[in-house]
C-alpha positions in Angstrom: 0.4 -0.1 -0.2 1.2 3.2 -0.8 2.0 5.4 1.8 0.5 8.7 0.5 -2.8 6.7 -0.1 -2.2 5.4 3.7 -5.1 7.3 6.2 -2.7 6.2 9.1 -1.0 8.6 10.5 2.8 8.9 10.0 4.0 7.9 13.6 1.8 5.0 13.4 2.1 4.3 9.5 4.1 0.8 8.5 2.7 -2.9 8.1 -0.6 -3.8 9.6 -0.7 -6.2 12.3 -4.1 -8.3 13.2 -3.9 -8.4 16.8 -3.2 -11.6 18.5 -3.2 -13.0 21.8 0.5 -12.4 21.6 0.1 -8.7 20.2 -2.0 -6.7 21.5 -1.8 -2.8 20.4 -2.7 -0.1 22.8 -6.0 2.3 20.7 -5.7 5.1 19.7 -6.6 8.0 22.2 -10.0 9.8 21.8 -10.3 13.6 22.0 -11.9 14.3 25.3 -15.7 15.8 24.8 -15.7 19.6 25.5 -17.5 19.6 29.0 -21.1 21.5 28.9 -20.7 24.8 30.8 -22.4 25.4 33.5 -26.4 26.9 33.5 -25.8 30.6 34.9 -29.0 32.1 36.9 -30.0 34.5 34.5 -30.1 31.4 32.2 -32.6 29.7 34.9 -34.8 32.2 35.1 -35.4 33.0 31.4 -36.3 29.1 31.2 -38.8 29.3 33.8 -40.5 32.6 32.2 -40.9 30.8 28.8 -42.5 27.8 30.9 -44.9 29.2 33.0 -45.6 33.5 31.3 -47.0 35.7 33.0 -50.4 35.7 31.5 -50.9 31.8 32.9 -49.6 32.5 36.5 -49.4 28.9 38.2 -52.0 28.3 40.6 -52.1 25.4 43.1 -55.2 25.4 45.2 -55.5 22.2 47.1 -59.9 21.6 46.6 -60.6 20.0 50.3 -63.1 17.3 49.8 -66.0 17.0 52.8 -66.3 14.4 55.1 -69.3 12.5 54.5 -71.9 13.4 57.3 -72.7 10.6 59.7 -75.7 9.5 60.9 -77.2 10.9 64.0 -80.3 9.0 63.7 -82.7 11.5 64.3 -83.9 10.9 60.8 -84.6 7.3 61.6 -86.0 7.6 64.7 -88.8 10.5 63.2 -89.3 7.9 60.0 -90.4 5.0 63.3 -92.1 7.6 65.4 -94.6 8.6 62.9 -96.4 5.1 62.7 -95.6 4.2 66.6 -97.8 7.8 67.2 -100.7 6.4 64.4 -100.8 2.7 65.5 -101.6 4.2 69.3 -103.5 6.7 68.0 -105.6 3.5 66.8 -105.6 1.6 69.7 -106.4 4.3 71.7 -109.0 5.6 69.4 -110.5 1.8 69.3 -111.0 2.2 73.1 -112.3 5.3 73.5 -114.4 4.7 70.7 -115.8 2.1 72.6 -116.2 4.2 75.4 -117.8 7.6 74.0 -120.0 5.3 72.5 -121.6 3.5 75.1 -121.9 6.8 77.2 -123.7 8.7 74.9 -125.8 6.1 73.7 -126.8 5.8 77.3 -127.5 9.7 77.2 -129.7 8.8 74.2 -132.2 6.1 75.9 -132.4 8.6 78.9 -132.9 11.6 77.5 -135.8 10.2 74.4 -137.3 8.5 77.5 -138.1 12.1 78.5 -138.0 14.1 74.9 -140.2 11.2 72.7 -141.4 8.8 75.6 -139.3 6.3 74.0 -135.8 4.9 75.1 -134.3 3.9 71.2 -136.1 6.3 69.1 -133.1 8.2 69.3 -130.7 5.7 68.5 -133.7 4.1 65.7 -133.5 7.7 64.0 -129.2 6.6 63.5 -130.2 4.5 61.4 -132.1 7.1 58.7 -128.8 7.1 56.6 -130.1 3.5 55.0 -134.1 3.7 55.7 -135.0 7.5 55.1 -137.5 9.0 57.0 -139.2 5.6 58.0 -135.9 5.2 60.9 -137.5 8.7 62.5 -141.0 7.4 63.2 -139.7 4.0 64.6 -140.3 3.9 68.4 -139.8 0.6 69.2 -136.2 -2.4 69.3 -135.7 -3.5 66.3 -132.4 -5.7 64.6 -133.5 -3.3 61.3 -133.2 -0.1 63.5 -131.9 0.3 66.8 -129.2 -2.6 65.7 -128.3 -0.4 62.6 -128.3 2.6 64.6 -126.3 1.3 67.1 -124.1 0.6 64.9 -123.3 3.4 62.5 -123.2 5.6 65.9 -120.5 3.1 67.1 -118.9 3.8 64.0 -118.4 7.2 64.1 -118.0 8.1 67.3 -115.1 5.8 66.9 -113.8 8.1 63.9 -114.1 11.2 66.1 -111.8 9.2 68.6 -109.1 7.6 66.5 -108.8 11.2 65.3 -109.0 12.5 68.5 -106.2 10.3 69.9 -103.7 11.1 66.4 -104.0 15.0 66.5 -103.8 15.4 70.4 -104.5 12.6 73.3 -101.0 11.1 72.1 -98.9 13.9 71.5 -99.5 16.0 74.6 -101.3 13.6 76.8 -103.2 15.0 79.6 -101.5 15.1 82.8 -105.1 16.1 85.0 -108.7 14.8 84.4 -109.7 18.9 84.2 -107.4 18.8 81.3 -108.2 15.9 79.7 -112.3 16.6 80.0 -111.3 20.4 78.3 -109.6 18.7 75.3 -112.2 15.7 75.3 -115.1 18.6 75.2 -113.2 20.5 72.5 -113.7 17.4 70.2 -116.7 16.6 70.8 -118.2 20.6 70.1 -116.1 19.8 66.8 -117.8 16.8 66.7 -121.1 18.6 67.0 -120.5 21.2 64.4 -118.7 18.8 61.4 -122.3 17.4 61.9 -124.6 19.8 61.4 -123.4 21.9 59.0 -121.0 20.8 56.5 -122.5 17.0 56.9 -125.3 16.4 53.7 -128.6 15.8 55.8 -128.5 11.9 55.0 -124.9 11.4 57.1 -126.4 13.5 59.8 -126.7 11.4 63.4 -130.3 12.1 63.3 -131.1 12.0 66.3 -131.8 15.6 66.7 -135.2 14.4 65.3 -136.5 14.2 68.7 -134.3 15.8 71.6 -134.3 19.2 72.8 -131.4 21.5 72.5 -130.7 20.5 76.0 -131.0 16.9 75.5 -128.4 17.5 72.4 -125.7 19.5 74.4 -126.2 16.6 77.2 -125.7 13.7 74.5 -122.6 15.0 73.5 -120.8 16.7 76.5 -121.7 12.4 77.8 -119.6 11.6 74.6 -117.0 13.9 76.0 -116.9 12.0 79.5 -116.4 8.9 77.3 -113.9 10.3 75.2 -111.5 11.3 78.1 -112.3 8.2 80.4 -111.5 5.6 77.2 -107.8 8.0 76.7 -107.5 7.9 79.9 -107.3 3.9 80.2 -106.2 3.2 76.9 -102.7 5.5 78.1 -102.5 3.6 81.2 -103.3 0.3 80.4 -100.4 0.8 77.7 -98.1 2.3 80.6 -98.3 -0.7 82.4 
């Protein structure tokens, strides 16, 4: 090979010796790479400004997730309270309605004997719901008039007793006899007003055809006494 075309440096030109186990020529040294200069502080500031422009500053605002409210049990207690109050009102109303029905029927019999000459005429008159005006002239006891009249009267007394127990007696039990009589008297007065103002004539009690105004007042007053007594008995029996 011509030395003039040999690319090796002049001091290394010569016959090419293939490296073997006996001959290990030292490799040529490579030039050291130039070390990168350390970045200056202005260059770092400039890079930060280019990365986060002033028009869009970095805003880091941690979002706190409020913890889930703990159930205090109040809602569940209220949800269970309403059905329990209604069930208690039904039980009290059934007992109080029976007391009020029996007491007012006794008053009807006494007032009917005095005003109409028949103890069963006022109760017979209640059956005008089914027999219309024929019930007003029935003065003798019979299943057709007396029995049906009492069933209707007992049903309406129970209705008012359950309503009274649900709205008042079970929520604010009376703590004294006068208070119990006063609240029951208000319930009886309300029942009387409803019976003879907004109730259709065919569904009125009917015994007003045989009784005087004084007797009517006595009947509703007796109804109130039975209502108060029945509520007291029902509530006392439940507390035992």
